[in-house]
C-alpha positions as CSV (number, residue, x, y, z in Angstrom):
1,X,152.3,112.5,99.0
2,X,153.4,115.1,96.5
3,X,154.3,118.7,97.5
4,X,151.0,120.2,96.2
5,X,149.0,117.7,98.3
6,X,151.2,118.4,101.3
7,X,150.7,122.2,101.0
8,X,146.9,121.7,100.7
9,X,146.8,119.6,103.8
10,X,149.0,122.1,105.6
11,X,146.7,124.9,104.6
12,X,143.6,123.1,105.8
13,X,145.3,122.2,109.1
14,X,146.1,125.8,109.8
15,X,142.6,127.1,109.1
16,X,140.8,128.5,112.1
17,X,138.2,131.1,112.9
18,X,139.0,134.8,113.3
19,X,136.9,135.6,116.4
20,X,137.3,139.4,116.2
21,X,135.9,139.2,112.7
22,X,133.2,136.6,113.2
23,X,131.8,137.6,116.6
24,X,130.9,141.3,116.2
25,X,128.8,140.8,113.1
26,X,127.3,137.6,114.5
27,X,126.4,139.3,117.8
28,X,124.9,142.4,116.1
29,X,122.6,140.1,114.0
30,X,121.6,138.2,117.1
31,X,120.8,141.4,118.9
32,X,118.7,142.4,115.9
33,X,116.5,139.3,116.3
34,X,116.3,139.7,120.1
35,X,115.3,143.4,119.8
36,X,112.6,142.6,117.4
37,X,110.9,140.2,119.9
38,X,111.6,142.1,123.1
39,X,111.0,145.7,122.0
40,X,109.3,145.8,118.6
41,X,108.6,149.6,118.8
42,X,112.3,150.3,119.4
43,X,113.2,147.9,116.6
44,X,110.9,149.7,114.1
45,X,112.2,153.1,115.3
46,X,115.9,152.2,114.7
47,X,115.3,150.7,111.3
48,X,113.1,153.6,110.2
49,X,115.8,156.1,111.2
50,X,118.4,154.0,109.3
51,X,116.1,154.0,106.3
52,X,115.5,157.8,106.4
53,X,119.2,158.5,106.8
54,X,120.2,156.2,103.9
55,X,117.7,157.3,101.3
56,X,116.9,160.9,102.2
57,X,120.2,162.2,103.5
58,X,122.7,160.0,101.6
59,X,120.7,158.6,98.7
60,X,122.4,160.9,96.2
61,X,125.8,159.4,97.1
62,X,124.5,155.9,96.1
63,X,123.3,157.2,92.8
64,X,126.6,159.0,91.9
65,X,128.6,155.9,93.0
66,X,126.6,153.6,90.7
67,X,127.1,155.8,87.7
68,X,130.8,156.2,88.4
69,X,131.1,152.4,88.5
70,X,129.7,152.0,85.0
71,X,132.0,154.7,83.6
72,X,135.1,153.3,85.2
73,X,134.4,149.7,84.4
74,X,134.2,150.6,80.7
75,X,137.6,152.3,80.9
76,X,139.1,149.3,82.6
77,X,138.2,147.1,79.6
78,X,140.2,149.2,77.2
79,X,143.1,150.1,79.6
80,X,146.4,148.2,79.9
81,X,145.0,146.7,83.1
82,X,142.5,144.7,81.0
83,X,145.4,142.6,79.6
84,X,146.6,141.5,83.0
85,X,146.0,137.9,83.8
86,X,144.9,137.1,87.4
87,X,147.4,134.8,89.0
88,X,150.2,135.5,86.5
89,X,150.8,134.7,82.9
90,X,150.8,130.9,83.5
91,X,147.6,130.8,85.6
92,X,145.1,128.2,84.5
93,X,141.4,129.0,85.1
94,X,139.4,127.2,87.8
95,X,136.2,127.1,85.7
96,X,135.4,126.9,82.0
97,X,133.6,130.0,80.6
98,X,130.2,128.4,80.5
99,X,130.3,127.4,84.1
100,X,131.9,130.7,85.0
101,X,128.9,132.6,83.5
102,X,126.4,130.3,85.2
103,X,127.9,130.7,88.6
104,X,128.3,134.5,88.2
105,X,124.7,134.9,87.1
106,X,123.2,132.6,89.7
107,X,125.1,134.0,92.7
108,X,124.4,137.7,92.0
109,X,121.0,139.0,91.0
110,X,119.3,135.9,89.6
111,X,117.0,135.4,92.6
112,X,116.0,139.1,92.2
113,X,115.1,139.0,88.6
114,X,112.9,136.0,89.2
115,X,111.0,137.8,91.9
116,X,110.9,141.4,90.6
117,X,110.8,140.7,86.9
118,X,107.0,140.5,87.0
119,X,106.0,142.4,90.2
120,X,108.1,145.5,89.8
121,X,106.9,146.7,86.4
122,X,103.3,146.6,87.5
123,X,104.1,148.8,90.6
124,X,105.8,151.3,88.2
125,X,102.9,151.1,85.8
126,X,100.4,151.8,88.6
127,X,102.4,154.2,90.7
128,X,105.0,156.1,88.6
129,X,106.8,159.1,90.1
130,X,104.3,161.9,90.7
131,X,106.8,164.6,89.9
132,X,107.2,163.3,86.3
133,X,103.5,163.8,85.5
134,X,103.1,160.3,84.1
135,X,99.5,159.1,84.1
136,X,99.2,155.7,85.9
137,X,98.2,152.7,83.8
138,X,98.9,154.6,80.6
139,X,101.1,153.7,77.6
140,X,103.6,156.3,78.8
141,X,103.7,154.5,82.2
142,X,104.3,151.2,80.5
143,X,107.3,152.6,78.7
144,X,108.5,154.1,82.0
145,X,108.1,150.8,83.7
146,X,110.2,149.0,81.1
147,X,112.9,151.7,81.1
148,X,113.1,151.4,84.9
149,X,113.5,147.6,84.8
150,X,116.6,148.1,82.6
151,X,117.9,150.8,84.9
152,X,117.5,148.7,88.1
153,X,118.6,145.3,86.8
154,X,121.3,145.5,84.1
155,X,124.4,147.6,83.8
156,X,124.6,149.6,87.0
157,X,124.1,146.8,89.5
158,X,126.7,144.6,87.7
159,X,129.1,147.5,87.5
160,X,128.7,147.9,91.3
161,X,129.7,144.2,91.6
162,X,132.5,144.3,89.0
163,X,134.6,147.1,90.5
164,X,135.4,145.5,93.9
165,X,135.7,142.1,92.2
166,X,138.5,143.3,90.0
167,X,140.3,145.2,92.8
168,X,140.1,142.2,95.1
169,X,141.1,139.7,92.5
170,X,144.1,141.8,91.4
171,X,145.1,142.5,95.0
172,X,144.8,138.9,96.2
173,X,146.2,137.0,93.1
174,X,148.7,139.6,91.7
175,X,149.7,141.8,94.6
176,X,149.8,138.8,97.0
177,X,147.7,140.6,99.6
178,X,145.7,138.9,102.3
179,X,142.4,137.1,101.9
180,X,140.5,139.9,103.4
181,X,137.9,142.4,102.2
182,X,140.4,145.0,103.3
183,X,142.4,144.0,100.2
184,X,139.9,146.0,98.2
185,X,141.7,149.1,99.3
186,X,145.2,147.6,99.2
187,X,146.4,149.7,96.2
188,X,145.9,152.8,98.4
189,X,147.8,151.7,101.5
190,X,150.9,149.7,102.5
191,X,150.8,146.1,103.7
192,X,151.3,147.2,107.3
193,X,148.5,149.7,107.3
194,X,146.1,147.2,105.6
195,X,146.8,144.6,108.2
196,X,145.8,147.0,110.9
197,X,142.4,147.7,109.3
198,X,141.7,144.2,107.9
199,X,139.8,142.9,110.9
200,X,137.7,146.1,111.4
201,X,136.8,146.2,107.7
202,X,136.0,142.5,107.6
203,X,133.8,142.7,110.7
204,X,131.8,145.7,109.4
205,X,131.4,144.2,105.9
206,X,130.2,140.9,107.3
207,X,127.4,142.7,109.0
208,X,126.4,144.7,105.9
209,X,126.4,141.6,103.6
210,X,124.6,139.5,106.2
211,X,121.7,142.1,106.1
212,X,121.9,142.2,102.3
213,X,121.8,138.4,101.9
214,X,119.0,138.2,104.5
215,X,117.0,140.6,102.2
216,X,117.7,138.3,99.2
217,X,116.9,135.2,101.3
218,X,113.6,136.8,102.3
219,X,112.8,137.6,98.7
220,X,113.4,134.0,97.6
221,X,111.3,132.6,100.5
222,X,108.3,134.8,99.6
223,X,108.8,133.9,95.9
224,X,108.8,130.1,96.6
225,X,105.8,130.6,98.9
226,X,103.9,132.2,96.0
227,X,104.9,129.2,93.7
228,X,103.7,126.6,96.3
229,X,100.5,128.6,96.7
230,X,99.9,128.6,92.9
231,X,100.7,124.9,92.5
232,X,99.1,123.4,95.7
233,X,96.9,126.1,97.1
234,X,98.8,126.4,100.4
235,X,98.6,129.9,102.1
236,X,101.7,132.0,101.4
237,X,102.1,133.1,105.0
238,X,104.7,133.0,107.8
239,X,104.0,129.4,108.6
240,X,104.9,128.3,105.1
241,X,107.9,130.7,105.1
242,X,109.3,128.9,108.2
243,X,109.0,125.5,106.5
244,X,110.7,126.9,103.3
245,X,113.5,128.5,105.3
246,X,114.2,125.2,107.1
247,X,114.2,123.1,103.9
248,X,116.2,125.8,102.1
249,X,118.8,125.9,104.8
250,X,119.2,122.1,104.8
251,X,119.6,122.2,101.0
252,X,122.2,125.0,101.2
253,X,124.2,123.0,103.8
254,X,124.2,120.0,101.5
255,X,125.4,122.2,98.6
256,X,128.1,123.8,100.9
257,X,129.4,120.4,101.9
258,X,130.2,119.4,98.4
259,X,132.5,122.4,97.8
260,X,132.7,125.2,95.2
261,X,133.6,123.0,92.2
262,X,130.7,120.6,92.7
263,X,127.6,122.0,94.5
264,X,127.5,125.6,93.3
265,X,128.9,124.9,89.8
266,X,126.5,122.0,89.0
267,X,123.5,123.7,90.4
268,X,124.3,126.9,88.5
269,X,124.8,125.0,85.2
270,X,121.4,123.4,85.7
271,X,119.7,126.7,86.6
272,X,120.9,128.6,83.6
273,X,119.2,125.9,81.4
274,X,116.0,126.4,83.3
275,X,116.2,130.1,82.6
276,X,116.6,129.3,78.9
277,X,113.5,127.0,79.1
278,X,111.4,129.7,80.7
279,X,112.6,132.3,78.1
280,X,111.8,129.8,75.2
281,X,108.3,129.1,76.6
282,X,107.5,132.8,76.8
283,X,108.9,133.3,73.3
284,X,106.6,130.7,71.9
285,X,103.5,131.2,74.1
286,X,103.7,134.8,75.1
287,X,102.9,138.1,73.3
288,X,106.2,138.1,71.4
289,X,105.6,141.1,69.1
290,X,104.5,143.2,72.0
291,X,107.4,142.6,74.4
292,X,110.0,142.9,71.7
293,X,108.4,146.1,70.4
294,X,108.0,147.8,73.7
295,X,111.4,146.5,74.8
296,X,113.1,148.0,71.8
297,X,111.5,151.4,72.4
298,X,112.1,151.4,76.2
299,X,115.7,150.2,75.9
300,X,116.4,153.1,73.5
301,X,114.9,155.5,76.1
302,X,116.9,153.9,78.8
303,X,120.2,154.3,76.9
304,X,119.3,157.9,76.0
305,X,118.6,158.9,79.6
306,X,120.6,156.4,81.7
307,X,122.4,159.1,83.6
308,X,119.4,161.3,84.4
309,X,117.4,158.2,85.3
310,X,120.1,156.8,87.6
311,X,120.6,160.2,89.3
312,X,116.9,161.0,89.7
313,X,116.2,161.8,93.4
314,X,112.8,163.7,93.2
315,X,113.9,165.9,96.1
316,X,112.9,169.2,94.5
317,X,109.3,168.1,94.1
318,X,109.2,166.2,97.4
319,X,108.8,162.9,95.4
320,X,109.7,159.8,97.5
321,X,109.6,157.4,94.5
322,X,113.3,157.3,94.0
323,X,114.1,156.7,97.6
324,X,111.7,153.7,97.7
325,X,113.0,152.1,94.5
326,X,116.2,153.3,92.8
327,X,118.1,154.2,95.9
328,X,116.9,151.1,97.7
329,X,118.4,149.0,94.9
330,X,121.7,150.9,94.8
331,X,122.0,150.4,98.6
332,X,121.1,146.7,98.2
333,X,123.8,146.1,95.5
334,X,126.4,148.0,97.6
335,X,125.6,146.0,100.7
336,X,126.2,142.8,98.7
337,X,129.2,143.9,96.6
338,X,132.2,143.7,99.0
339,X,131.7,140.1,100.1
340,X,130.2,139.0,96.7
341,X,133.4,140.4,95.2
342,X,135.5,138.0,97.3
343,X,133.6,135.0,95.9
344,X,133.5,136.3,92.3
345,X,137.2,137.1,92.4
346,X,138.1,133.6,93.6
347,X,136.4,132.0,90.6
348,X,138.0,134.5,88.1
349,X,141.5,133.0,88.7
350,X,143.4,132.4,85.4
351,X,141.4,134.9,83.3
352,X,142.4,138.3,82.0
353,X,140.8,141.3,83.7
354,X,139.1,142.3,80.4
355,X,137.5,138.8,80.5
356,X,136.4,139.5,84.0
357,X,134.7,142.7,82.8
358,X,132.9,140.8,80.1
359,X,131.7,138.0,82.5
360,X,130.8,140.1,85.4
361,X,129.5,143.2,83.7
362,X,128.7,142.9,80.0
363,X,127.3,139.3,79.5
364,X,125.1,139.1,82.6
365,X,123.7,142.6,81.9
366,X,122.8,141.6,78.4
367,X,121.1,138.4,79.8
368,X,119.2,140.6,82.2
369,X,118.1,142.9,79.4
370,X,116.7,139.9,77.5
371,X,115.0,138.5,80.6
372,X,113.3,141.8,81.5
373,X,112.2,142.4,77.9
374,X,110.4,139.1,77.8
375,X,109.2,138.6,81.3
376,X,108.4,142.2,82.2
377,X,107.0,142.9,78.7
378,X,104.7,139.9,79.0
379,X,103.4,141.0,82.4
380,X,102.7,144.6,81.2
381,X,100.9,143.2,78.2
382,X,98.6,141.0,80.3
383,X,97.8,143.9,82.6
384,X,97.3,146.5,79.9
385,X,95.0,144.2,77.8
386,X,93.0,143.0,80.8
387,X,94.1,139.4,80.2
388,X,95.3,139.2,83.9
389,X,94.8,141.9,86.5
390,X,98.2,141.4,88.1
391,X,97.9,144.6,90.2
392,X,94.7,143.3,91.9
393,X,96.3,140.0,92.6
394,X,99.4,141.6,94.1
395,X,97.3,143.9,96.2
396,X,95.4,140.9,97.5
397,X,98.2,138.3,97.8
398,X,101.5,140.2,97.7
399,X,104.2,140.8,95.2
400,X,105.2,137.1,95.3
401,X,102.0,136.2,93.5
402,X,102.7,138.2,90.3
403,X,105.0,135.7,88.5
404,X,102.6,132.8,89.1
405,X,99.6,134.8,88.0
406,X,101.4,135.6,84.7
407,X,102.8,132.1,84.1
408,X,99.4,130.6,85.1
409,X,97.8,132.3,82.1
410,X,100.0,130.4,79.6
411,X,99.3,127.0,78.0
412,X,101.1,124.2,79.9
413,X,101.1,126.6,82.9
414,X,101.5,123.8,85.5
415,X,104.8,122.6,83.9
416,X,106.1,126.2,83.4
417,X,105.3,127.2,87.0
418,X,107.0,124.0,88.2
419,X,110.2,124.8,86.2
420,X,110.1,128.4,87.4
421,X,109.7,127.3,91.0
422,X,112.7,125.0,90.7
423,X,114.7,127.8,89.2
424,X,113.8,130.0,92.2
425,X,114.8,127.3,94.6
426,X,118.2,126.7,92.9
427,X,118.9,130.5,92.7
428,X,118.1,130.7,96.4
429,X,120.5,127.8,97.3
430,X,123.4,129.0,95.0
431,X,123.1,132.7,96.2
432,X,123.1,131.7,99.8
433,X,125.9,129.1,99.4
434,X,128.2,131.4,97.5
435,X,127.8,134.4,99.8
436,X,128.1,132.4,103.0
437,X,131.0,130.6,101.4
438,X,132.7,134.0,101.1
439,X,131.6,135.2,104.5
440,X,133.0,132.0,106.1
441,X,136.3,132.4,104.2
442,X,136.7,135.9,105.5
443,X,136.2,134.6,109.0
444,X,138.9,132.0,108.5
445,X,142.7,132.1,108.5
446,X,144.7,129.9,106.2
447,X,142.8,130.6,102.9
448,X,145.8,130.6,100.5
449,X,144.3,129.6,97.2
450,X,141.0,130.4,95.3
451,X,140.0,126.8,95.4
452,X,140.3,126.3,99.1
453,X,137.2,126.1,101.3
454,X,136.4,127.5,104.7
455,X,135.2,124.9,107.4
456,X,131.6,123.7,106.8
457,X,130.6,124.5,110.4
458,X,131.3,128.3,109.9
459,X,129.3,128.3,106.6
460,X,126.4,126.6,108.3
461,X,126.5,129.0,111.2
462,X,126.2,132.0,108.8
463,X,123.5,130.2,106.9
464,X,121.4,129.7,110.0
465,X,121.8,133.2,111.4
466,X,121.0,134.8,107.9
467,X,117.9,132.6,107.6
468,X,116.8,133.5,111.1
469,X,117.2,137.3,110.5
470,X,115.5,137.0,107.1
471,X,112.5,135.2,108.6
472,X,112.2,137.7,111.4
473,X,112.0,140.6,109.0
474,X,109.7,139.2,106.4
475,X,107.4,137.7,109.1
476,X,107.0,141.0,110.9
477,X,107.4,143.6,108.2
478,X,106.8,141.7,104.9
479,X,108.3,143.2,101.8
480,X,109.2,146.4,103.7
481,X,111.3,144.2,106.0
482,X,113.4,143.2,102.9
483,X,114.0,146.9,102.1
484,X,114.8,147.7,105.7
485,X,117.6,145.1,105.8
486,X,119.1,146.6,102.6
487,X,119.1,150.0,104.1
488,X,120.9,148.8,107.2
489,X,123.6,147.1,105.2
490,X,124.2,149.4,102.3
491,X,125.5,152.5,104.0
492,X,128.7,151.2,105.5
493,X,129.5,149.3,102.3
494,X,129.1,152.6,100.3
495,X,132.3,154.0,101.7
496,X,134.2,150.8,101.0
497,X,132.8,150.9,97.5
498,X,134.1,154.5,97.0
499,X,137.6,153.4,98.2
500,X,137.5,150.5,95.8
501,X,136.7,152.9,92.9
502,X,139.7,155.1,93.9
503,X,141.9,151.9,94.2
504,X,140.8,150.7,90.8
505,X,141.7,154.1,89.2
506,X,145.1,153.9,90.8
507,X,145.8,150.4,89.5
508,X,144.6,151.5,86.0
509,X,147.2,154.3,85.8
510,X,150.2,151.9,86.2
511,X,149.3,148.2,86.6
512,X,152.9,147.0,86.4
513,X,153.7,149.0,89.6
514,X,151.4,146.8,91.6
515,X,151.6,143.5,89.7
516,X,154.2,141.2,91.3
517,X,154.4,139.1,88.2
518,X,155.4,142.1,86.1
519,X,158.4,142.6,88.4
520,X,159.7,139.1,88.0
């Protein structure tokens, strides 16, 4: 046996669970489920208070943080830090760029753009912010809806992911800090201080991301339920959601068992091609002139007013629109970001940081712009022309029915809906797999290299508890349950995100001071 094989075996042999990281988050989530069934009123009261505190008292902080992430990530690309290679000058990437893009896209907001790409613009068309004086269902409301889709699903969310990804990747690979979420603040503290806080930070972040991924899990389950309803006529209700959750969990376990370089990579590569097929079908069969025209106008408006839109709170006029939408999204992304960053950083090994900015911020944002232009633009056209009353369908059947109502209007609709449903299922599996992979890795000692895996049993445990929490929330509170979970998870992660921003600024000033390879 060669030395590399020997070290790998040794690393695996020493892997064991970190109980003080795993148990607090696990118990809190378990208590969430128990409280829901034993004292539903108390459950609602707690989540409602958490929501109000998050979006009314602290929502402005989420908005400012999101804007700061965009500004700083642009500076990173052009700074000396951008030229630093993760893992040292001789590091060889784990993934080729095409697979890197596919995994990054499919494990971040892909499940979200599939669900909300059709439903959300109609809600904005019908119910724009009252304080802005926009007439519902008007041409002005359609432009507002498209601008809002670009705001919520492109540059800001990916910047929120990219900041902690870069800090963790640099800290883990180039500063030689521990495989802990706490490494995202390592440029601000000494090794000794970080070790004292690692366990606490990891435990808190595991709870926040478990609520965040539960929200995404619930979104995907409802979306798949809508597809099964469209194709086979089955009721999209809690009984179907239970079946989907069980099947999805089994599929995710199979994917986890194959490891990072097989399951997630292969599924992500396939999924991106399915996205391309859906885009091509809409380009050929959809209202092409309309969605490109309204998309061009709306994207210009979005760029002109990105800061005012991102920082809109509606407080002066008593308008609650921003708290229900924009601040909900910022809290959702921030709940996901710390643990998603651990996974995204692992697969960035061997690339320069400016390449990480391109792959985690620029390219997926551009893809999302194209996706929203085509899918959201098509949906708005069908609603505005009366071709499909998407709003009435959503009011009757829920948001999950929107995509299938739109796709069902196209020629070859059965085939297109089938492809779309498969894409939703794969996005669901890859997002759950990658995030629980990172969660399990944080709970495990002995992770020394980006390619190493946590024990399957721990990944399965997180998958089961996340699925259970998700099912409880969507079965009792529906789409509001998804938002509640995001509120619970986003707030603690906000402060870690702010520390990550400060840490990134410090690294940017003098990368060679922190880079162990620059000192050799």
